[in-house]
N, C-alpha and C positions, 0 to 999 in steps of 0.2 A: 843283605841285612834283612832279617825276618822280624821286623818290629811287631807286627800283629800277632805272630805266633809266639814270640818270646814274652810279650807283655799281655797276652790274652787274659791272664789271671786277674789283672787289674779291673776288668769288667765284671768280675764275679763278686757275689755277696761276701764270700769268705776270703777276699783278696789279701787281707792282713795275715791270715793264717798261711795262705799260699806264699806270700812274700817271705815268711819265715823259712820256707823250704829252700829258698834261693840264697840264704845267708852264708857267708864265710865266718864261722865262729872262731877260727884259729887266731884271728887278729883282734878279736874283741877286747881281750884283756889289755893288750898293748895300747890300743888307742884310748881305751877308757882311762888308763893311767896317765895319758898325755893331756887330758882335759884340763883347761884353765878357766878361771872366771872371765867373763867378758869385762872389758874395761870401759865400755860406754853403751848406753842404750841405743837401740836402732839396728838397722840392717847394713852389713858391710857390702863390699863391692861385688862379690860373686861367690861361687862354689869352687872356682878355679884352684888347681893345686900349685900353680907357679908362685914364686915369691914376688913381693913388691920390689920395685927398683930402688936402689940406694940413692935417692935424690932428696934434696933439702925439704921439699914439701911433704915427704913421707916420714920424716924423723920423729914427729910427734903423733903419728897415727895411732889411734886407740882401737884395740881389738874389739870387734863386734860380731854379732851372730851372722852366719852366712846363709844366703838364699840364692838360688839360681839366677844369674844375671844381675844380682843386687837390685837396685831400683828399676833396672831394665826389665827384670822379671815381672814386676808389678805393672809396668807400662804395657808389657806384652799381654798380661792377663786381662787387663781392662780392654785392650784392643780385641782380645779373644772373645769378649762378650759384647762386641758391637761398637765400641767407641773408636773415633778417629785417633790418630797419634796425638794431636793437640789436646783432645778431650782426655785421653789416657794419661798424659803428663799432668794435667790439672787434677785428675782423680788421684793420682799417685801422690802429688803434693798435699792434697787434702788428707789423704790417708796418713802420711807421715806426720803431719801436723796434729791430727786427732790422736795418734798413738804416742806422740812425743819421741819420734824416731830421729829427729834432727835432720841433717842434710841428706839429700839424695846422693847415693854413690853409684858410680858406673866404673868400668875399667877398659883400658886399652892394653896393648903390649908393645914391646920394642922390636916387633917382627922377629921374635925368637933370637934376639941378640944382634940383629943386623942394623938397628938404628941407634946411633950414638949422638946425633946432633939434637940439642935441646929444642931448637926451634921446630925442627921436623917432628919431633915427638909431641910438641905442644899443639901441633896442627893435625895430628893423626886421629882419625875417627874410626879405626878398625882394630881388631885384635880380640874382641869379645866373641868367643866361640859360640856362646848361647845365641847371641844376636845373628850369627851367621847361619844357624840352623833353625831358628825359632819358627819361621814360616812352615817348614816341613814338620816340626814337632807338633804344631797345632793341627796340621792336616792328619798326622798320625793319631792324635788324641781324638779328633772328630770321628775318624774311621773306627777307632777302638771302642769309643763309648756310644756311638750312634746317637740316639735321641735321649740318652740318660741325662745329659745336660742340655736342656732345651735351648738355652741362650748361647751355647758354645758355637763359635764360628771359626773360620779359617782365614785369619787376617794376613795381609801381605805386610811383613815387617821389614823395613829398611834399616839395617843396623847402623849404617853410616849416618843416616838422618837422625836416628835416636841419639847417638853420641854428639853429633853437631848441635842438636837442640839443647842437650844437657850442657855442653860447653858454653853456648850463648847465654844460657840462664845462670851461669856461674856455679853449677853443681860440681861436686867433687868427682874428679876423674883420676882414678888410681892406675898408675902405670905398672905393668907386670913385666918380668923378664924371664928368659930361659925357654926351654922346650917343654912341651907336654910329655909326661912320662906314661904314655899309653901303649908303647910297644910291649906286646905280651901281657898287657893289662897290669903293668908294674904298679901303677897308682891304684889305691883303693877308693871305692866310692862309699863314703861314710854318711849314714843317717844318724844324727845325734838327738836324743830326746832328754838329755840331762839338763834340767832347767838352769839357766844362767851360765852354762858352760859352753866352751868352744875349743877349737884346736889352734895352735900356732902353726899355720901351714908353712910359713917362712922357715921355721926351724925344722920341720919335718920333710921338706922338699928333697933334700939330698939322699936320704935313705928310706924314708917312709912317706912318700907323697900321698895326698888325700884330696879328692874332690868332696867337699863337705857341705852338707845341708843340715843346719841347726833347726830341726823341725819344731822343737819346743817354742821357738821364737815366732813362728809363723802359723802354726796350727794350734790355735787356742781361742776360747770364746770371744775375747776382746777383739782380736784381729778379724775373726769371722764376722762379728757384728758390724764392724766398720766397713769391711769389704762388701757385705750385703747391702748396707745402706747406700754406699756410693755407687755400686754397680747396678742396683735395682734387682739383684738376684735374691733368691731365698734358699741358699745352700745350707744343708745340714752340716754338722761337724764332720761326719763321716765323708760326705761328698767333697768337702773342702780339703780334707786330708788326702783323699784319693786323687783329687785334681792336682794337688801340689806334688804328690808322689810320682804321678805320671809325668808331670813337667820336668822334675828333676831326673828321674831314671831314664826317660826316653831321650832327654837332652844328652845325658852322658853316653847313652848308646849311640846316638847320632855322631858324637864326637869320638867314637871308637874307644871310649874310656870304660865301658861297662860290658862285662860278659856274664850272662846268667847260666852258662853251661857248667856242667859238673867239673870239668877238668880245670877251668880257669876262673872259677867263681871268685869275684873280687868285691862283692857287696857286703858291707859290714854295718850292723846296726848296734848303736850304743844305747842301752836301755837300763835305767836304774834297777838294781836288784837282780841283774843277770850276769854279774861278774863270774867268770869261769876259773 
């Protein structure tokens, strides 16, 4: 895997223009037509393309905007800027409270369909692919960006500990089922900037699976101001956007879900005004 080569454009001033050169535009109209309004404020469980398990606690789940790792993504980002896991959880809770994002959401899985016992599932602290590769992803970003982000570090992130901490705190743990559809890059990696809109990944999983980042919900002045205040950083809007883009795209690459090559390009961006 050639992370530094494939994502070197992210370290350039014109990274957004270069990102456009990697997009699959053939699927843009389809996914744009699938957009639905979010049903609740806040950030959902992850960008994962797999559907939620059909269990009682998920029956009334409200559709929310998607961010890599869900609340785990924010815990990881605060750890990436020097905080301990406990401090990062406290910062994430403060962030959610300040933004009115409601409960922190994380996710596990049923080990790709192999776990059927409710008690075993209730005690499972793994299954989040992001947490499985997060330590490597931050190392990738540090190497990629060098000193561009002075405060960025390479934290050791223990995914099992993160989920266990969330469970003990009574946070929402969303169970997912099924296999990743990453063979031959079947799933699309979607970046959505349509304000207030998201995708129903449960409904799309069978034929049009999507790893989804609702960038409109996390790259905006309000979120940036809160993140800077809590982290002690002074990131610009462009730096915040680039940081999140790297987190999302490199995570998907580490999970073998993203290919930026010409033959199997599966990165789709949904932007208002660009319907084809």
